[in-house]
N, C-alpha and C positions, 0 to 999 in steps of 0.2 A: 504494500499500500502506499502511496505518497503522501505525506505530510497534509496536504491538501483533501485528501481522501478519508485521513483520521478525522481532522477537523472536523468535517460534512458528517461523518458516522456520529462525532458524539453529537451535531449541533441538533440532531435529527431527534436526541432523546427532550428537544426543548431548551436549549442553550442556545443564547445569541453568540455569534461568530468570537466575537474576544473572548467569553465565557470557554467556550469549546477547546479554542488553541489554548489557554493555559492549562486548561484539564489534560490536555494530550500532554504538555510539557510536564506536568507534575506525572501522569503517569507511566512515562516514559523514561522518566530519570532519577524521581523518589520516591512517589507514593506517598509522602506526606508533605504537608505545605502549611504555612502560617499566614493570616490574615496581611499581614505587610507583606508578603512576595506577591500576592493578587494587585496589590496596591499599587505597586510600583510596574508590575507587569500593564495593567491597565493604564495607567498614567490618573489614579484618579485619591480620592483622600483618604492616608490608611485609617480607618474605624468609622467612617462617613457612611453614609444610609446605601450606597450603593454596594460597597465591600460588604457590609453586612447583610442585606438583600441576597449575595450571591452563596455566600455561607448558609444561610440560613435555608435555601431551598437545597443546596447539595447534603445537607444533615436529613430536613423532613425527608428529602427522596431515597434518602438509606444510599445515598451515593458514597458519603463520607463519614466515617467514625470521629466524633469529638474528644479529645482528652485536653484536660486541665495539668498545666504544665507548675514546677515549682514555683514560679513566679504567679502568686494566684489572679492575678491579672490576665496573665497568657492564657492562651487556647491554641494549641495545633490539630490538623485535622490527618486523618488517613482516608486517601481515596481508594477502595476497597471492592465497590460495585461488579461484580464481573461480566455481568452484561455491557459496561462501558468499557471492560478491557476487552471483549471479545468482539465490541464494536472496530477498535484499532487494531485488531488483529493479534491480539497478546494475551488470550484469555488464560494462560498458565505464569504470567508475570511473574517476578518474586515479589513485584513491588505491591501486589495485592495481599499479599499474605503477613499473617503476625509480624506486627515491626517490635522487635525487643527495644523496651526504651534507650539502650547504650547506643543504637543503631541509629536512631531517630532523627540526634541532632546531626552525623554526618550525612544522612541526605538530604538533611536543611541545607546544610554548608552546600553541598554538589548542586542541591536545584538553585542556589545563590550563583552559582559560578557559571551556570547554565545559561540564566538570565540576564546576565552582563554583556551576552553575546546573542542576541534576537536574531543577526543576520545569516550566525550558521546554520548550516545543515547538520542534524546531531546523525551518528550513528551510536547505536546504543548496543545492537547483539552484535556476539562473535561472527553469526552469519552474515548481518548487515556490513560488516567490515571488510570479511573476508570478499564478500560479493563486488563491493565496490573498488578494492585496490586490484583485484583481479581483473578488474575490467582496464583499467585506468595505468597501472604499474605493469612492467615489463619486469617477470621473474629474473633475479640474478641467475646466472650458469652455475651449477655446481660440478664441481671437478670428479667429486668420489662418491654418489648417493649412497652408498653402503655406507657411509659415516653420519648421515643423520638416525634422528632418534627413530625408534620403533614408531609408524603409524605417522610418521610426519610426511606433508607431501612438499616433495620439492618445487611444485608447480606453483606452491601458495606464496604471493610476494612478501606477505606479512606475518608468517611465523605463527605461532600461537599464541601472540597477543593476551600476556598475563594481564589479570583482574578485570575489572568492570567495567572501567571508568567509558564516559563516550568519548568518540574521536568528530571534531569538527570539520567541515568542510567551507571556505568560505567562498564570495563569486568566483573569486579567481583561480580557485581550484588548491589554493592551500589547505594542507594538512594540520590541522590544530588538535597535538595530541594533549589532552587534560591531566593533569594529575593531581587529588587532592592529598596533601599531609594533613595528618592529623595524629602524628606521633612525632617526639623531638630527634628520635633516630632514626638513621638513613636506609636500615637494611634493605626495608620493603622497595625504598624507591631505588636502588641499585638494581634489584631485582627486574624493576617495570623497565628499567632503561635497557637492561641487558634482553628484556624479552621483545620490546621495540626496534631493536638496533636494525634488523632487515626494513623494517617499514623507513624508518629515517636515512639508512641508505639508498632506496630505491626510491621514495618520494622526490619529486620535482620540486616544491618548496613545501617547508614544514614550519613548524611553530610549537615548541616546547611551553607550557604555560602551566606552572608551577601552583596551583591554590592553595594559600596558607590562611588558615582563620587566628586571630587573634589569641593569645599572646604569642603563637608560633611562627611569627614574623621575625622573630629574633633570632632564629635558627638558621634561617637561609643562608646564611655561610655555610652551615654545615653543607646544604643542600647542594650548593657554589661547589662546593670540594669534589663532591661526588659527579657533578659536571663535568669540572676541567678531569677528571682519573678517566670516566667513562665514554664520553663525549671529544673532550679536547686533545686525549694523550692515548694515540693509538701505540698499542707494543711494539716495539722493534722485532724483526725475525728473530736475531738472535735470543732477545728474552724468551721468545714464544719458544725456541730449541730448548733452552737451557730449563723453561715452564714445563714441558712435553719428558725430558728429561727426568726430573723430580718428579711427575705423575706417575710417570712408568717406576720407576724406585721406590716410590712412597710403599708401596702396598707390600711387597717383599721386605722392607726393612721393619714394617711392622707386623711381620710373622718370623722377626727373626733371623732369616733369610739371606739378610745382605753382608757384604764383607765388610772389615772393619774400617776400612777406608773411606769406601763407599757412603757409609753411615756417618763418618765425619765431613765429606760434602754434604749430604741430604742434612744436617742438622745447621750448616750454614745456611744451606736453601732453605730450609725451614723458618729462619730468622727474615731473611730476604721476604718470603711468600707468604709471609703471615697477617698480609693486611688484609682486611674486608674486600678489595676487589679481588685480590687472588683467591680468597676463601670459598665467593660465591663462584669465580670459574673453576675451582676444582669440582665444584658440586656439579654444575653443570656439563663439564668433561668427564663424570662419572656414567652420565645417562646420556650425551651425546658423542662421545669420544672427542677426535680432534677438530670434528664441525664445529665445536665452543670456541673455537680462537679465531673461526671468521668475522666476528664481530669486533673484538676486541682488537684487531690486526689492520681492520681495514682504514685508510686514511677518509674515507669518501665524507664522514660525518664530520670531520672536523675541518674539511676545505668548505663544504656546505657553510658553517657556523661564520669561516673566514669571510664566504663571499657574500654571506647575508641570505642565501637561500635557505638557510636554517639560523631559525632563532630561539632564545631561550628567554622570556621573560615570567616575571612574578604578578601574581594576582591577590591582594591581600584585601581579604574580606572586612568592610567594613562594619560589621555588624557582631554583636555579643550572643551566645550561643546557650552556655549554663543555665540561665533563668528558663529556657524553655524544654529544659529535658522533663518529658512525661512522668507524670505520677505512677501512670502504671504502664503495662506492656498493651500495646492494640492489637486488638483478637477481631478476627472479622466475622459480623453477623450472621446467626442462624435463621433459614432461611423461615423455620418456624415462632421465633421468638425475637425478642428486644435485640439491643446493641449489646455484647459480653465484653466486660471489661474484668482483665485477671491483674492483681497485685503484682508489682515488678518488685 
């Protein structure tokens, strides 16, 4: 379905075009929302008559479940109505399922990030991403397909694309890769970058957008350090050779089968290769073999950043979220009974 198809399908339930467009955005990216987000989207006053009428409508009609938050004046809404999701072609969407209270805030952050770029066409599912990029990007040649992990498709230019964050496409065709940072440590971000390396190497123009809620904007320097390592500093062939040797010898050494001199070299290599970048690379090598080195040795991403075809930007969300934490976990309503809420 196209975006306009989805909007019309939701409008058929009796919503205006603007209301339908907002509901489609919520259902495809978060499943939850707060009145402030609708007011911003619609360009109307937060808490005004039009905003209140919209949320009264989706609550009375059983389209959404309201939930009180930690702040006694805040209220969060979970859009869960299965016929709505069926209308947009996603009846089994994870966003209409029960929402753990701790996950609701992350979804609100993601929705805020998406709402800042209404001009982008967002790809939300893995199938959408693979279909789009398979059509517009020529796959990279693979020298030795036997090195690919089991089940991998060498003709797919986007790899596995770990994570569930949406990818945006602007009117010029530029790819916007979104990452929402929710913790101060960067392990998951590093995994995300390595998993998207094929996409960044093959897209003609791309932007990596790191979304930081406050106060995590204070650790942006740590995320920049990961970018410098993973995107701007490809590994030299000599380093790759040493790394391969270390990986090959590591298992026999663990099994106490290595020569004493080899052990001495391994101890030295362990000190050099004990950084988070190499630790993650070792894990990938165990699964993928030498194919894991392709992403970290290619200079293409660094060249794209130098030329401007690749960009990295930071989006600091201007809102606070802790007060929006739901007092309960949201549970979908039953067909026979009223909306049910379970204590969180």
